[in-house]
C-alpha positions in Angstrom: -16.6 16.2 -14.9 -17.7 15.0 -11.5 -15.4 15.7 -8.5 -13.0 12.8 -7.7 -12.8 11.3 -4.3 -9.6 12.2 -2.5 -8.9 8.4 -2.5 -9.2 8.0 -6.3 -5.7 6.9 -7.4 -3.8 8.7 -10.2 -3.8 6.8 -13.5 -1.3 5.8 -14.7 0.8 5.6 -11.6 3.5 8.3 -11.4 7.2 7.2 -11.0 8.9 8.4 -7.8 12.7 8.7 -7.5 14.2 9.0 -4.0 17.7 10.7 -4.0 19.7 9.9 -0.9 23.0 11.1 0.6 25.9 11.1 -1.8 23.6 10.6 -4.8 23.5 13.2 -7.5 20.2 15.0 -8.1 19.1 14.4 -11.6 18.3 17.2 -14.0 14.8 18.3 -13.2 12.4 18.3 -16.2 9.5 20.8 -16.6 7.1 17.9 -15.8 8.8 16.9 -12.6 7.5 17.6 -9.2 10.1 17.9 -6.4 9.7 17.2 -2.7 12.6 18.2 -0.5 12.9 16.4 2.9 14.7 18.2 5.7 16.9 16.3 8.1 15.6 15.1 11.4 15.0 17.9 13.9 17.3 16.3 16.6 19.1 13.1 17.5 17.2 10.1 18.7 18.0 7.0 20.7 16.1 4.3 18.7 12.9 5.2 16.9 12.2 8.8 15.8 9.8 11.0 17.7 6.5 11.9 16.1 7.7 15.3 15.0 10.7 14.0 13.2 8.8 11.0 11.8 6.3 13.5 10.3 9.0 15.4 8.4 9.9 12.2 6.5 6.5 10.8 6.0 6.7 10.6 2.2 3.3 8.8 1.9 1.6 11.9 3.5 3.8 14.2 1.3 2.9 12.3 -1.9 -0.9 12.3 -0.9 -0.7 16.0 -0.3 1.0 16.5 -3.7 -1.8 14.5 -5.4 -4.5 16.6 -3.7 -2.7 19.8 -4.7 -2.7 18.6 -8.3 -6.4 17.9 -8.1 -7.1 21.3 -6.7 -5.1 23.0 -9.5 -2.4 24.3 -7.0 0.5 22.5 -8.8 0.9 21.8 -12.5 0.6 18.3 -13.9 3.6 16.1 -13.3 4.9 12.9 -14.9 7.6 12.1 -12.2 8.3 13.0 -8.6 11.8 13.5 -7.4 12.2 13.2 -3.6 15.3 15.0 -2.5 16.3 13.1 0.7 20.0 14.0 0.5 19.9 15.8 3.9 18.7 12.5 5.6 20.4 9.2 6.3 17.3 7.0 5.7 16.8 7.0 1.9 16.5 3.1 1.9 13.7 3.3 4.4 12.0 6.0 2.4 12.3 3.9 -0.8 10.8 0.9 1.1 7.7 3.0 1.9 6.9 3.3 -1.8 8.0 -0.2 -2.9 5.1 -2.7 -2.9 5.3 -5.3 -0.1 8.1 -3.6 1.8 6.1 -1.8 4.5 2.5 -2.2 5.6 -0.2 0.1 4.3 -2.0 2.0 7.1 -5.4 3.2 5.9 -6.9 4.6 2.7 -4.3 7.3 2.3 -1.5 4.8 2.1 -3.5 2.5 -0.2 -4.2 5.5 -2.5 -0.5 6.5 -2.6 0.5 2.8 -3.3 -1.9 2.8 -6.2 -0.9 6.3 -7.5 2.9 6.2 -7.3 5.5 3.7 -8.2 9.2 3.5 -7.2 11.5 4.4 -10.0 15.0 3.1 -10.4 
């Protein structure tokens, strides 16, 4: 089988469930992948600094997960659970993976948008 481009989307798209503050974490299935987001590193007045923004970049984390799958570093998964209970921006995180809610910036974001779908 020929090697896939890093920008070849997963097929079919994988559902992603974002769990925010006060929401119960669902029972994890053996075919689930889990990403845990840490809280912001420090308080901000207005927009987050680049270091804190990077900790919550779920598009980058999903792209990295997809690449780890292709390299055989993680087992196959059928759903991704993003544990954002330590953060107060779960709605913003959900918007990043909901079509039409936030702009796509480059091939990575387009690949993530085609590979993952927001789950309810």
